[in-house]
Structure formats: C-alpha cells, structure tokens
N, C-alpha and C positions, 0 to 999 in steps of 0.2 A: 464496533460497539454496538449493542442493541439499540434499534432505533426507537423502542419504546421508552427508554430511559428518559427521565426529564433533561431537556436540553441544558447545556452549560449557560450559566449567565455571562453575557458578553459585554464588557464595559468598553465604550467608545470614547475616546479622548479627543477634544479638538483644541488646536494650538493655533494661535495666530501671532503674526510678527508684523511691525509696522516701523515706519521711519520717515524721515523727510530729507529732502536734498534741495538746496537752494537753486540748483540750476538743472533742468532736464537734460538727460543724455541725448546725443546726436540721434537723429532719427534712423540712420542707416547702420547704427552699431548693433551687432547681433551679440546678445549676451552669451558668455562662455558656457560650456557644458558643466554640469555639476562636478565637483572633484571627486576622485575615487575615495572609497573608504579609508579611513586612517589606519595606521600600521596596528593600532590597537583593537581592530575590528575583530570580534569574537575572542575566543580563548583557545589555547592549545598552540603548537602541539605538545602532548605529555605522554612520555612513555609510561606503561603500566609496570611499576616497580614495587615490589614488596606489597602487592595488592591494591595500590593506589595510583590514580592518574588524575591530576587536576582536581584532587579532593574526593574523587568518586571511587568506590569500590570496583575492582577489576580483576580479571585472570586472564593473561595471554592475549589481551587486546589493547592496542595503544590507540590514545586519542589523537586524530590528526587536527580536528578542529571542531569547535562547538559554536554555532550560532544561535543565539537567543531569539525567542519570538519578536522582541523588539528590534533586533537586528533585521529580522526577515520582513518586518512589516505589521506586526501586531496580531491581534486575535489569538485563537487557541490552534494547536496543531492537530492533524488527524493523518490522513493518507500519505504514502510516499512512493514514488516510483523512479526508474532511471532511464536514461537515454544516452547513446553513444553515437556521435555523428560520424560522418564518412573519413574524417581525419584521426578519429580515435579518441577526441575529446569527450570528456564524461560529465553529464549534468544530472543534478538532483532535482525532481519535480516533486514539490512538497506542497501538500493541501493545507489550507488554513481556513478558519472559519469565514474569512472575508475574501478568499480567493485562492490563487495558486501561485506560488513563487518558483523561480527558476534560478538555479544556482550552478555556475561552471566550477566542477570540483576536479578539473584535470590536474591541477596542482593541489592535491587535497589538504596541504598545509596552509595554502593561500587561496581559498575559495573566493568567487567572484559572483555577487548577486547581479544577474544580468537583467531581471525584470520580473513582472507580476502581471497576472491576469485576473482581473476582479471578478467575483462571483457574478453570475448573470442575473441574479435576482436579489435575494438578501442573504444574510449570514447564516451559515449552517454547521452545526457540530460534525455533520457526516459528509465529506467530499471524497471522491474516489477518482484515481488517474491511472489509465493505462496507456500503452504506446503501440502504434502500428507503423513501422518504417519510421518516417520523419514527421509523424503527426501524433499529438496527444489528444486523448478523448476524455473528457471530464464531466462527472456528473455529481449531483448533490442531492440529499434527502431532506425532506421537511424545509424545502426552500422555495415553495410556490411552484410556478411554471418554469423551472430552471432549464429542463432539457438537457441535451449533451453539448457541451462546447467542444469544437474542434479547432486545434491551434497548430499552426505550421512551426515545428521546432527548428527548421532551417533559419528561422528570423534570429534564433538566439546566437548564431554564428556571427551576425554582424552587430552585436550588441555588447558594448564594453563597460557601460555604465547602466545603473538601475533605471529602467523605464517602465512605464505602464502600458501594456498591450491590450489590443481588442481581439476577440475571437475571429477566426478566419471564416467559420461557418457554425451554424446551429441546427442541431436535429431537434424537432419539437413534437415528435409523435408520441412522447411521454413527457409528463411534467417532472416528477421526481423519480430518482432512482437510488437505491441503497448502495449499490455497487455496480462495477463493470468489469467484465473479463474479456480478453481478446485472444483469440487463436489465430496468431500471425501466420501459421502455415495455411490456413483456409481463408484468410481475410474476411472473418467475420467477428463482430462484436456482440456481447451478451450483457444487457442490462437487466439487473434483477432488483427484486423489491420494488418495481415501479407500480404506478396507478393503473398499469395495463397488464394483460396476460395472466390475470389472477395472481399477480406478484411472482410469477415463474420467469422463464427465460423470455425476454423480448429479444428477438434475433435480427441483427442488422448486417447487411452486406457493406463492407467498406473497401472493397476492392478499388474504387474511386474514392480516395480518402475524404475529399472534401465534398462528395455528393452520397451521403450514406442513404441506404434504402432499406426499408422495413422488409424483412425476408419471412416472419412467421412468429408464433408464439409456441412455448411448450409450458403448459400449466401443471407442473410437477410439485407445487407446493409453495409456501412462503419462502422463497429462495433468498438467503442472506448473502451468499457468495457462490462462485462456481469456477471450475477450471475445466476448459475445453480443449481437447487435443485431437490430432490425428493419430488414433491409437495403434501403437506398435508393441503391445504387451503380449504375454504368452497365450491369450485366449485367441486362437486363430479364426474363430467365428466373426471377429470384429476387426481383424487386421485392416488398416487403412480406413476404417469408418471414422466419422467425427463423433467423439464421444464426450459428453459433459458428466462431471462429477460434481454434484451440488450439494451444498449444505442449507438444508430446508428448515432450519430451526428444530423441528421435532423428528426429522429423519435425514439420512443421506440418501440422495437419489443418483442413479445412473441412467443416462438417456442417450439413445442413438439419434442425433440431429443431422445426420448426413442429408436427409431429404427435409428441408425446412418446412415444406408444406404439410408432411406428415411425420413429425418426430415420434419416436417409440420409446415408451418407458421401458427400460430393460430390467430395472430392479429399484425398489426402495426398501432400506433396512435401517435397523437401529442397533445399538450397542448397550451393554449394561451400564446402568447408573447414568443414562442420558439425562441432561438438563437443558442445554441449548446448543445445538450444532452450529457453530459459528463459522468455521472455514476449514478447509482440507486441501492437501497438495499430494500429487502422486510423486513416487520416487522415479528415478530417471529410466527405470525398466519397465515402468507401468505394471508392476507387479503388486506394489503395496500403496496403500492410501493412508496418509498420516492426518489424523482429524483432531482438531482442537474444539474443546466444549468451553464456551466462555463462562457459564455460572456455576458449573459443578464445585469449583472451589469455595463459592459464597455459600451454596445451598448445603454442602456436606462437609465444609471445614477441612478439606483435604489439601494435599500439596498439588501443585500444577500438574494437570494430567495431559498425557499425550497418548492418544488412542491409535493403535495399529491394526489396520485391516488388510487382510490378504484378498486382493482382487484379481487374482490370476485367472479366476473364472468369473466373467462379468455377470452371469446369470445367478451365481451363487456366492457372493462375497462372505468372507468369514473373518469374524472378529478374532483377533489374536490375543492382544493383552493391552493394558493400560500402563504406561510408564509413569511413575511418580517422580516429580522434579524435586529440586533441592530446597524450594522455597514454597510458601502458600500463595504466591501471586498469580492472579487471573491471567490466563493466555489470551491473546488476541489474534495475531497472524503469524504464520510460519512459511518458510520456503526451503527448498532442498537443493543442494549443490553437491554432487558426487555422494560421498557418505557423511555429509554433514547437514543437520537440520539446524536452520537459523530462525529463532523465536524472538517475537517482540512480545514480552510478558509483562506489560503494564508496570507494576511497582518494581519488578525485578529487572527491567531493562532488557537488554540484549543477552540472551542465553544461546550458546552453541553446543548442540549434542552431536556426538559421533557414534556410528555404529559399524559393526563388522558384519552383521547378518541380521535383517529385520525380521526374519522367521521366528527368532527368539529374542528377549529383552536384553539386547547388548548395548542399549543406549547408555552413554556416559556424557556428562556435561564436562567439556574440555576447555571452554573458554566463556567470558561473560564481561558485560560492562553494565554497572547499575545506574541507568540515567535518572533514577528516582530515590534519592538518598535516604529519605524519611523512614521507609520501612519496606518490607518484602511481603506485605499481607495482601489479601485479595481487595479488589477495587478497580476503578475504571480510570484512573489517572496514570500518566507515564508513558511507556514506550507503546505507540500505537501500531506501527509497522516497521519492516526491515526490508532492504532491497539488497541481495547478495550476489547479483548477476553480473557486475562490472568485469571485464577481462583483466583489469588491473589487479583485482583482489580487494579494492576499496569497498567498505561496507557502509551504507547509510541507514540511519534510524530516525524516525519522527517521534517526537515526545510531545504530548498534549500540552505540557507546562513549560517545557524547557527548550523546544526548538528542534534544530537539526544537528545531529551528531555525524561526524565523518570518522570512521574507524579503520584501523589496519590491524588485522589478526597477526600475531606473532608467528 
C-alpha cells in the first residue's frame, strides 16, 4: 500500500478483570498454562460449491480456515509470508498493525496460533516480513526508529500455546523501512523505502543471521519493493550476477548489485499509462517481469491491470501488454509458481491467473476467493498479500480487515 496514504485509524481496547478469593493459593503452586483455543476457533473448513464457501464468493478454491483479526490479536492486517521447518511443518507469519503473529498451519483445517512478536516501537499500517533459513526479518514504516527485528523461527517449534516473544536481535542502521526483500541464494537482505540510501536499496549481509552487517546502498529511486535474484535468465551477459528488479513508484529499475560497494544501474524504464509502480515478480525462467500498478484502477477507472514486460535482454526490457482483469479491484501483491500468477487484489481478494505463453496475452483467471464481500471496486481494503510457495499446496492470504485465510486450490 502506498505509504503516503493517510494511516488507518487504530482503535485500542483495554479490558480488565478482577475477583476475590478468601484464601490465598499456596506459594509453591505453579499456575497451569492457558487452555488451547476452543473447537469453535475461527471458521471453516468449507468447500467451494456452486460459487460459495462459508458465504464468500469463490471459484475452484476451498477455504481450509479463516482466523479473524480478533483471533490473531487485534489491530489491522498487512503483509504475510511463510516458513517451513526442518520437519516439514508450515507456518504463516502475518503482519498486524501491532506486531507479527505466528500460526502453525501444518494441519490447515486446525491452525494453532503459537505466538506473537510485538512491534518494536508503535503501531504501523505497513509491516513487512521475509525469511532467510530459520530467521524472520521484520520491518515497519511510519513507526519511528523501528529498525529491523530478527526472530529465530526455531523457537516456534517448542511453542504449542499462544505466547508473546521478543526479538532475538535488532538491526538499527535505518529507522523505518517500507519493505524488505531477501535473496536467500546470496544471503543478502534489501530494505527499501528507508530513511537512508535515498529511499533506494539498503543492502545487508545476513550470512550470520543474528549479526547483520550493512553492505552498501543503491540509490536507484524511491523504491517501494524489489526482487533480487542470482540471475539465470536468457541474457548471458548477466548469468550468475545478482540482479535486483525494483518498483520505484515512477519507474521500474534493473540493477546489478553483485559488488555491493559499486552497484550498477542496468536500466530504468516505464510502461504505458503508468500511475504507481508498486511491485513486480519474475517468472521462473527470468524471462518475463510481471508488474502491478497500484493506482491505475483508481486514476483511470479501468479493471485490474497486470503488466507484462520481456526482460530477456536486461539492457533493453520491452513492454509487451497489459492484461485486464475481471473486476475493477486495485492490485497489491503478486507471486508466480509455475505457470500461475497468485494475486492479492484488495477488494477482489485472491485471484489466480494461468498462462500458456507470456509472450502473448494468454492470461486467464482460473480460480479465486473474494475475501472482501462488499464489492470488487478499487480501494485499499481487503487482500493485502498472498504466499503461494508451500510444498503442500496450501495458500495463505492476509486481509486488512478480515485476518488470515488458509486456502486449498481444487
């Protein structure tokens, strides 16, 4: 979401309970742990039948479980990512305005909230989470000197009840960050939209996960998001180089960051009817870049736009086409697995597009789940992000107003 929009109003509730007892408990009695969530915790499962699941519009996507914001600990929702432990257990890591919540979804029909990590400073509409190995890296925007929280996810394996955690380490060489990306193959993190590096790439060596080290800056623009990879695409001039594809609000940037002391701007480009370059993701062959523009639906009254760019020649990227979606919903985040594009499109919820050849517009919406029943118009409420990378095929979506959705495509 654009960080310059007015922040959401956050309502904080305080509850108190009290009581009396005529006799004090024995000094050595240890209170029992809190009970597990009741059987009615959350809603679902619900199969998608005749276009409906648990009252939501759907197509070829079953609801495994829905946990509300109240279930998760309050606040509003934002980013989401996933983690799989050494035993194959799967976890959802979801950002809230007041912190990050960790949910074991190994049994997706019966998720377990295993804990939360409070915000380092104050509540924030924008929180972002990425994972390297067994550690989560968490940033927040418009939240004072939040820095980057580092949390050892291995601690979740020993947690069976909801508990409050503290960060294992804190990186404080920036205060706020709008987003974070991690190239796991290179062991580098990239904080973007910070108060450093002219809002470009703030590069961090995380090869020692709890002792991150500043590695350099790339001042390529007001970077909103980025994807950095060890490039294996068709442009042999850059094979094996570390390349970042950045969404810079008014441009798309391609940079060679192999040498962190002297990163090189390979190319900056635009596309027709650009409004606000929000996020982009490469296909698995590193041949095409799929871009979402967050405000063109509002500015031009058009349906959800998915922009496809040929990046087979990194020095000369080529705009191919803009695919028009089935609704007018604002797009926010997208990721690609195989020949499927998983989109979190605010008011339209989860939308899944399939393609046979990205060189031409063969994109077809084949599955969906509308997490925002009110309407499918443009706007900034609803599905914020999606994580489609679990080996099990489970899909998780974060919704700003309705919490965590756990899905299974049919």
